[in-house]
C-alpha positions as CSV (number, residue, x, y, z in Angstrom):
1,M,113.4,28.7,259.9
2,A,111.5,25.5,260.7
3,K,111.0,23.1,257.8
4,Q,107.6,23.5,256.3
5,V,105.5,22.1,253.5
6,F,103.7,24.3,250.9
7,I,101.3,22.4,248.7
8,N,100.4,24.6,245.6
9,L,97.1,23.8,244.0
10,P,95.5,25.4,240.9
11,V,91.9,26.4,241.4
12,K,89.2,27.6,239.1
13,D,87.4,29.8,241.6
14,L,89.6,31.2,244.4
15,K,86.8,32.4,246.7
16,K,84.9,29.1,246.5
17,A,88.1,27.1,247.1
18,M,88.9,29.3,250.1
19,A,85.5,28.7,251.5
20,F,85.8,24.9,251.0
21,Y,89.2,24.8,252.8
22,E,87.9,26.9,255.6
23,A,84.9,24.5,256.0
24,I,87.3,21.5,256.4
25,G,89.4,23.2,259.1
26,F,92.1,25.3,257.3
27,T,92.5,29.0,258.2
28,N,93.4,31.7,255.9
29,N,96.6,33.7,256.3
30,P,95.7,37.1,254.8
31,Q,99.4,38.2,254.7
32,F,99.9,35.8,251.8
33,T,96.5,36.2,250.1
34,D,95.3,38.4,247.3
35,E,93.0,38.1,244.3
36,T,95.2,35.5,242.7
37,A,96.3,33.4,245.6
38,A,95.4,32.3,249.1
39,C,97.5,30.8,251.8
40,M,95.4,28.2,253.8
41,V,97.0,27.1,257.0
42,W,96.7,23.5,258.3
43,S,99.4,23.7,261.0
44,D,102.6,25.5,261.8
45,A,104.3,23.3,259.2
46,I,101.7,22.6,256.5
47,F,100.2,25.2,254.2
48,V,98.1,24.9,251.0
49,M,98.5,27.7,248.5
50,L,95.4,28.0,246.4
51,L,96.4,29.7,243.1
52,T,94.2,30.8,240.2
53,H,95.2,29.1,237.0
54,D,96.8,32.2,235.6
55,K,98.9,32.6,238.8
56,F,99.8,28.9,238.8
57,R,101.0,29.1,235.2
58,Q,103.6,31.6,236.3
59,F,105.5,28.8,238.2
60,I,105.3,26.0,235.6
61,S,106.3,25.2,232.1
62,K,103.7,22.5,231.5
63,A,99.9,22.6,231.1
64,V,97.8,22.8,234.2
65,I,96.0,19.5,234.8
66,D,92.3,19.2,235.2
67,A,92.3,17.3,238.5
68,K,88.7,16.2,237.9
69,Q,90.0,14.1,235.0
70,T,93.7,13.3,236.0
71,V,95.3,12.5,239.3
72,G,98.8,13.8,239.7
73,V,99.2,13.6,243.5
74,I,97.3,12.4,246.6
75,N,97.8,14.6,249.6
76,A,97.5,12.9,252.9
77,L,97.0,14.3,256.4
78,S,97.1,12.3,259.7
79,L,94.6,13.2,262.3
80,E,94.3,12.6,266.1
81,N,91.6,10.0,266.0
82,N,88.8,8.3,264.0
83,D,86.3,10.9,264.9
84,E,88.5,13.6,263.3
85,V,88.9,11.5,260.2
86,N,85.1,11.1,259.9
87,S,84.4,14.7,260.6
88,F,86.9,15.9,258.0
89,A,85.4,13.7,255.3
90,E,81.9,14.7,256.2
91,K,82.7,18.4,256.2
92,A,84.4,18.0,252.8
93,V,81.3,16.4,251.3
94,K,79.0,19.0,252.9
95,A,81.2,21.8,251.5
96,G,80.8,20.5,247.9
97,G,83.7,18.0,247.8
98,R,83.3,14.3,246.9
99,E,84.3,11.1,248.7
100,Y,86.0,9.1,245.9
101,A,86.5,5.8,247.7
102,E,84.8,3.9,250.4
103,P,86.2,4.4,254.0
104,K,88.9,1.9,254.8
105,D,89.6,0.1,258.1
106,Y,93.0,-1.6,258.1
107,G,92.7,-2.5,261.8
108,F,95.5,-0.2,262.8
109,M,94.6,2.6,260.4
110,Q,91.4,4.3,259.4
111,Q,91.3,6.2,256.1
112,R,88.9,8.3,254.1
113,C,89.5,9.8,250.7
114,V,87.9,13.0,249.4
115,E,88.5,15.5,246.6
116,D,88.1,19.3,246.8
117,L,86.0,21.4,244.4
118,D,88.7,21.2,241.7
119,G,89.2,17.5,242.0
120,H,92.4,17.5,244.1
121,N,92.7,14.3,246.1
122,W,93.1,14.2,249.9
123,E,93.4,11.2,252.2
124,V,92.8,11.7,255.9
125,L,93.9,8.9,258.2
126,Y,94.4,7.9,261.8
127,M,96.9,5.3,262.7
128,D,97.1,3.5,266.1
129,M,100.5,1.9,266.0
130,S,99.7,-0.2,269.1
131,K,97.5,-2.2,266.7
132,F,100.0,-2.5,263.9
133,P,100.5,-6.2,263.1
134,G,103.7,-8.0,264.0
């Protein structure tokens, strides 16, 4: 089996969260989706598991954070070009997310930062290593 990444996120409203992730380019895998969880596919190697709070609690021994108040992780995705970075951020905001930082241009890297409906942080970036200094 290929190495894969599964990011598990607690969400307050599963259907709204699914719609948000579909709006920004993820697709749903119905094989691993029910009324308590949804598998949202980014690529052959990256998956986001959206879990209701009750479902999420089955896997943890700590309290579920309120990602609108506390940041526990920043998830980052690289994209093919600056247009994709901008499109992702714009779609996220249009779908109800929030851009929590100004876009950044490091010369060799473009970056935008958004949060989903539940406050989970995402950075999208494009790096052109031919422009990397020194």
